[in-house]
N, C-alpha and C positions, 0 to 999 in steps of 0.2 A: 503495500501499501504507500502510495506517497500523500503526503499530507500538503493540500492549498492552504497556506497561511496568508493572513491579513497582512496584505503589505504598507508599509510606511509612503505615505502620498506626500509629506512634507515634513520638516526637520523635526518642527512644533506638534505634528503628530503622535499622541498617545492611543486612540484608540479610532474605529472607523466604523461607520455606521454601513449596516449591509442593505442595501436599498431592495435588491430583488435578486432572483436565482433565476437566469438565462435556461438553465438546464435544470433537468429533475434529476431523483435518485433514481441508478437502473439506465441510465442512457449514455449511449457510445460520445463517447466525446476525440476531439483529435488536438493533438498538440498545437497551443496557438489559438483556439476558439474562445472565443468569450462564455463563459460560465456564470459567471456574476457579475453584480454592478454594487461597487460601493463609493462610500461617499466620507472627504476627507470636510476639514474645516472651509476648504478654499476651491475643492474639484469634486467633480466627478469622475469615476474612472473603472473601464470594464476589467475585473481579472480575469485575464487565460488560461485555459489548462496547460499546466506545464509539459505534458506527455498525453500521449494517448490512452486510453484505456476505456474503464467503465467508471459513471460517480457513484462509485460504492455505496457513499454517505455522505448526508449535508449535516455538519454539526451545529447550525446556529440558523434560526428562521429569520425569514426577511423582516427589517425592521431593528436588528438586535444591533446594541453599541457593543463591540469585538476590539479588544485590546490588541495591538502590532503585533504580528511576528503570532498571534495564535494561530492554530488550526482553524479552519472554517469547513474543510471540506476533505475525504478522502478518496482519490482515485485508484483503482486497481490495474497500475500497468501490465503488458505484456500479452494479455490476453484476446482472444478473435471474437470476432462481433457474434455475440448470442444468436442473433437471428439468424445467421449464414448457417448455423447446424439444425435450427429449426427447420429452415428449407432445404435440408438434405446436403447442403456445400461441407466440404469438408477443407 
């Protein structure tokens, strides 16, 4: 599992507000794809998936204030698309 952490958007930022999840638990995500929107004191920013895999768990609901560098989600990396298996692709 790979932890996605609350980024520091500016030097004075201690917490960020998780505005919305763009992907839901169980979704396949690609590296660099936006998965959430966060807000600092001065800016709004999209958090991108740091690796391809499945969004295994969101650790905070939208609207939460989260400390900088705290994990906000877990991505299961190195897995194949579960839908391919269901369609008989291997």
